[in-house]
Every structure is written in C-alpha cells, then in structure tokens.
SEFIRO-804085 format. One record per residue (C-alpha): residue number from 1; x, y, z. Coordinates in steps of 0.5 Angstrom, whole numbers, m for minus. Example, Ala and Ser with C-alpha at 12.3 -4.5 7.8 and 13.67 -1.06 7.14 Angstrom:
<sites>
@lotor=1&east=25&north=m9&up=16
@lotor=2&east=27&north=m2&up=14
</sites>
This chain:
<sites>
@lotor=1&east=236&north=9&up=m133
@lotor=2&east=242&north=9&up=m127
@lotor=3&east=249&north=7&up=m130
@lotor=4&east=254&north=5&up=m126
@lotor=5&east=262&north=4&up=m126
@lotor=6&east=265&north=m3&up=m124
@lotor=7&east=272&north=m5&up=m123
@lotor=8&east=276&north=m12&up=m123
@lotor=9&east=283&north=m13&up=m122
@lotor=10&east=287&north=m14&up=m128
@lotor=11&east=292&north=m20&up=m127
@lotor=12&east=299&north=m20&up=m129
@lotor=13&east=304&north=m25&up=m130
@lotor=14&east=306&north=m27&up=m123
@lotor=15&east=299&north=m26&up=m119
@lotor=16&east=295&north=m19&up=m119
@lotor=17&east=297&north=m12&up=m119
@lotor=18&east=294&north=m6&up=m118
@lotor=19&east=291&north=m5&up=m124
@lotor=20&east=283&north=m5&up=m125
@lotor=21&east=279&north=m6&up=m132
@lotor=22&east=273&north=m1&up=m131
@lotor=23&east=267&north=m2&up=m135
@lotor=24&east=260&north=2&up=m135
@lotor=25&east=254&north=m2&up=m133
@lotor=26&east=246&north=0&up=m134
@lotor=27&east=241&north=m2&up=m128
@lotor=28&east=238&north=m7&up=m133
@lotor=29&east=245&north=m11&up=m133
@lotor=30&east=246&north=m11&up=m126
@lotor=31&east=244&north=m18&up=m125
@lotor=32&east=249&north=m20&up=m131
@lotor=33&east=255&north=m18&up=m127
@lotor=34&east=261&north=m23&up=m126
@lotor=35&east=263&north=m25&up=m119
@lotor=36&east=269&north=m21&up=m120
@lotor=37&east=267&north=m14&up=m121
@lotor=38&east=266&north=m10&up=m116
@lotor=39&east=263&north=m3&up=m116
@lotor=40&east=267&north=3&up=m117
@lotor=41&east=261&north=9&up=m117
@lotor=42&east=255&north=11&up=m115
@lotor=43&east=249&north=12&up=m120
@lotor=44&east=250&north=16&up=m126
@lotor=45&east=244&north=20&up=m130
@lotor=46&east=247&north=18&up=m137
@lotor=47&east=252&north=13&up=m140
@lotor=48&east=257&north=18&up=m142
@lotor=49&east=258&north=21&up=m134
@lotor=50&east=259&north=14&up=m133
@lotor=51&east=264&north=13&up=m138
@lotor=52&east=267&north=19&up=m136
@lotor=53&east=268&north=17&up=m129
@lotor=54&east=271&north=10&up=m131
@lotor=55&east=276&north=13&up=m136
@lotor=56&east=278&north=18&up=m130
@lotor=57&east=278&north=12&up=m125
@lotor=58&east=283&north=9&up=m130
@lotor=59&east=288&north=14&up=m132
@lotor=60&east=288&north=16&up=m124
@lotor=61&east=291&north=9&up=m123
@lotor=62&east=296&north=10&up=m129
@lotor=63&east=298&north=16&up=m125
@lotor=64&east=300&north=12&up=m118
</sites>
C-alpha cells in the first residue's frame, strides 16, 4: 500500500509562521484528510520510508 506525507501550517501566536506539522497517511486514509493539509511527498512503498521523509522535512525546517 502506498504511503504519503502531508503537511499543514502551525499557527503561532500572532498568525501563521513558516513551521509545519507533518503526518503520514496511507492510501486508504486519503479521503479523510482535512482541507488544511497539503501534500508534501510522492508515494512511498512503506510507512517507515514515509515517516523518515516526514522527519527529515520537519528537521530541515528547523535548521532554516
């Protein structure tokens, strides 16, 4: 089953900032995603690969 990474902006006091929350979704969960989420990846073969990508994206944002 394909796995995907989605992201949504984290709202900070005073408005939206450049930080995002990342979450892994399975193909079966796609229909249940809230409109606030944007796709942040292509399909991964395993949940572990998708989670590693989500973690990398999160930490890369913190380094900016």
